[in-house]
N, C-alpha and C positions, 0 to 999 in steps of 0.2 A: 819260897821261891827266891831265886838269886836276884841280886840287883843288877840293873843295867850298868854296863861298864863302857859301852861305846857312846860317843858323843855324836850329835848331828853332823858336826864338821868331819868326823872320822867316817861316818856313813857315806857322806857325799864324796869324800876322797876315794873310798873304795869304789863307788859308782863311777867316778871319773876314770879310775884305772881300768875297770871292767869295760867301760865304753871304748877306751883306747884299744881294747882287744876284741872289738866288734860285738860286744854284748849289747843288745837293744833294751832300753828301759822305757816304760810308760810312767806317768805320774804315780806317785806313791799311793798306797792304800789309805783310805780314810779310817778313822777310829771305828766308824760304823761298819765298814767293810771287814776290818779285822775281827770285830765282834761276831759278825755273821759267819765268817769263815771258821772261826774257832767253834762256834755252836754247830755248824753244819758238819764239820769233820771230827768233832769230839776231842779236841786237844787245845792247848794254850801255847802260843808261840813264846819261846824264850825272849826275855826283854830285849836283848841285842838284835835278834832277828826281827822282832816287832818294829823296832826303831828303823832298821835297815829297810824293811818293806814299806814303811810309811814315808821314807825318803825317796824311794824309787822302786818300781816293780820290774824285775828282769823278765822279759818275755821271749827271749831268744830260745831256740830249740835246746832242750835239755833242762830248762827251768820250768817249774810249775807256774802256770798262769792262774793264780788264785782268783783274780777278778773274773776271769772266764768261767771258773768253776762255780761261781755264784749264779751265772746267767745261763749255763748250759748243762743239762743233766748228763749228756755224753761226756763233757769235760769233767764234771763232778765224779763220774764213774771212773775215769782215767786216774784222777787224783786219788781216789779211795784205793784203787788197785796199787798205785805206787806207794801209798802209805802202808799197805799191808806187807 
């Protein structure tokens, strides 16, 4: 597996830039949520994406709401469909 190259400061900078372009963020995913998502959907986030999603979760239209996918079977089905 490749090593993480993004820093927390860089992730927050990207989030700030996206927020300026009307992308809405919720609090980042916890390590436990990341683990549950990876198990539920059968893959492992790349290290940089993992760090980014733990720094802030984009929830605007067009972004996968991973947290909602843990709570709603309908949302989980949408995510699985997008991943396929």
